[in-house]
C-alpha positions as CSV (number, residue, x, y, z in Angstrom):
1,M,-212.3,-164.6,-65.0
2,V,-215.4,-166.8,-64.8
3,T,-217.8,-163.9,-64.8
4,G,-216.0,-161.7,-67.3
5,L,-216.1,-158.8,-64.9
6,E,-213.1,-156.9,-63.5
7,P,-213.0,-156.5,-59.7
8,R,-214.0,-152.8,-60.0
9,E,-217.1,-153.7,-62.0
10,Q,-218.4,-156.2,-59.4
11,R,-220.9,-155.6,-56.6
12,L,-221.4,-158.2,-53.9
13,L,-224.6,-158.5,-51.9
14,F,-225.1,-160.6,-48.8
15,R,-228.3,-160.6,-46.8
16,G,-229.6,-157.6,-48.8
17,K,-226.6,-155.4,-48.2
18,E,-223.8,-154.4,-50.4
19,K,-220.4,-155.4,-49.1
20,E,-217.4,-153.1,-49.4
21,D,-214.1,-154.0,-50.9
22,S,-212.4,-154.0,-47.5
23,D,-214.9,-156.5,-46.0
24,H,-213.8,-160.1,-45.5
25,L,-216.6,-162.5,-46.2
26,H,-215.9,-164.6,-43.1
27,M,-216.0,-161.5,-40.9
28,V,-219.4,-160.4,-42.1
29,G,-220.9,-163.8,-41.5
30,V,-220.7,-165.7,-44.8
31,R,-220.6,-169.4,-44.2
32,D,-220.7,-172.6,-46.3
33,K,-223.7,-172.8,-48.5
34,D,-224.8,-169.2,-47.9
35,K,-226.1,-167.4,-51.0
36,V,-224.1,-164.4,-52.2
37,L,-225.1,-162.3,-55.2
38,L,-222.5,-161.0,-57.6
39,L,-223.9,-158.1,-59.7
40,E,-222.4,-155.9,-62.4
41,D,-222.1,-152.2,-61.2
42,P,-225.0,-150.4,-63.1
43,A,-223.0,-147.2,-63.5
44,L,-220.1,-148.9,-65.2
45,K,-222.5,-150.9,-67.3
46,D,-224.1,-147.7,-68.6
47,M,-220.6,-146.2,-69.3
48,K,-219.7,-149.3,-71.3
49,L,-222.9,-149.1,-73.3
50,C,-222.3,-145.4,-74.1
51,D,-218.7,-146.1,-75.1
52,A,-219.8,-148.9,-77.4
53,L,-222.4,-146.7,-79.1
54,A,-219.9,-143.9,-79.5
55,G,-217.4,-146.3,-81.0
56,R,-220.0,-147.6,-83.4
57,A,-220.7,-144.1,-84.7
58,V,-216.9,-143.5,-85.2
59,Q,-216.4,-146.7,-87.1
60,S,-218.8,-145.7,-89.9
61,P,-218.5,-142.0,-90.6
62,Y,-219.8,-142.4,-94.2
63,H,-223.5,-142.8,-94.9
64,T,-225.1,-143.5,-98.2
65,F,-227.6,-140.9,-99.2
66,I,-228.9,-142.5,-102.3
67,K,-230.1,-146.1,-102.4
68,V,-230.3,-147.8,-105.8
C-alpha cells in the first residue's frame, strides 16, 4: 500500500540479483540494515502506459476539424 504497486508488479533486488516470490528474505541472507531495492516490473509498466494511451483515445472520439 505504501508504494502503490500490487505484489505482481513488484521486483525485489538484493545484492544485484532478483529474488523470486517463493524466496524468504531471511533464507537468502537479508539482515537488519541491509539494502533491498523494490522496483516496478518494466513489462507491466509498459502495459499500463499502453492501456492509458488507448483509454485516452477512446475517451475523445470526436475531433474538431475547423478552429475558429
